DOMIKOL-111263 format. One record per residue: x, y, z of N, C-alpha, C in turn. Coordinates in pm, whole numbers, plus 50000, padded with zeros to 5 digits. Layout:
N
XYZXYZXYZ...
# end
This chain:
85
663646409872196663166422472249661716420572291661416424272413660036423172461659276436072430657986436072458657126447572427657576460172499658016458772623658456470472699659716476672637660636468372592661846473372526661516479872393660556473972322660116479672194659546493672216658676495072315658106508272345659176518072392660146513272468661236521972513662056526972394662196518772291662916522972171662136533472093660806532872100659976542472027659766555672100659806555372232659496567272312660296579672273661606578772250662336590872212661806597372084661276589471992660726594971869659456603071894658866601472011657656608872046657976620972133659126620672198659436631172295660616639972256661396635972155662606643472120662656645371968662786657871923662746660971780663876654171702665086654071758666206647671688665996632571676665536626371785665266611971783664146608771684663166617471677662056615771583662556616171439663436625671411663996626971276664786614371239665606609271333666376597071308665446585171285664396584071366663466572771353662726573371220662256585171183661536586371056662446583670937663716587170949664666585170840665056570370824665226563270935665666549370929665176541671051663876538271055663326531571172663946517871199664296510771094664886497471114666236498571186667026508671153668326510571219668136514271366667156522671394666886526571533666446514471615665576506371558665116494271628666256484271644667116482971543668256473971554669196478571664669426491671675670296496971780669716494171918668396492771927667736489872054667646474872082668136466671989668156452272013667166444071933666436450071842665496442471759666176439271627666666427071615667406422671497666436416471398666106423871294665176419071193665936413971072665386403871003666066398870884666136409570775667096407870685667316417470576666046419870494665276409370470664096410370384662926417470452663006419870582661926426270656662056441370644661056447970590661066462270569660326469270682660896480070733660246488170836660096502270782658896507570790658656521370750658006528770866658226541770870657616550070973657056562470907655966567270960655356579670909654736587071025654576599771007653916607871110652406606871093651686607671204650236606871199649646611371332648336610771340647636615171460647626604671572647816591971536647756581271636648886571471612649346565371718650356554871705649656542171659650236535571562649666523171514650796514171466650556501371469651506491571418650766483271316651236483671191650636475771084651686466171034651366453471031652276443470979651646437170856652346437870745651896431670622652586418170610651816407670607652346394170601652576390570454653776385570421654036381870282653196369870241653186367270111652426356070057652886342970121651966333470126652306320270180653386313770095654286306870163655306299270093654786285270069655236279269962654886265369933655596256670037654846249170120655486241270226656406230470173656256226670045657096216269986658326221969915658386235269903659506241569834660706242569928661886242369869663106244169947663216258669988663726261170110663956274670157665246279970097665256293170071666476299470022667476300370137668726303470103669746304970207669346315970306668756326870255668346338070341667216333670435666256326070382665166321270466665676311570572666596302870533667176293570630667916301070740668646311470703669376319370802668416326070899667276330970848666286337470934665686327571032665426315470985664856305171072665896300471173667116298871128668196293971213668646304671311668426317171280668816328071370670126334371330670546332371206671786338471160672866328071144674006332971109675136324071082675936321571209676546310571214677466307871323678596299271268679706299071336680836290671299680776278171385680166267971332679956255771410681246247971434682326251371362683606244471380684426250471492683976261771548684756268571651684686261471783
# end
């Protein structure tokens, strides 16, 4: 999803009361429906305020020598696939 698509997904939440209610209730689902597929561990929250802002909290650094979990590997790989197909 590019920046223009991201903004297009957010616009209804600014212009339509029902879309705003849906976005505030479950922003990750609204973004997923618009094509932004985020990993399970990625949390998205939305709140009302006077200005639009995007805050990203970066998780703690991972030990570069540690093995990645199955979930982390899936996120890096881009999800599961059936390689035998």
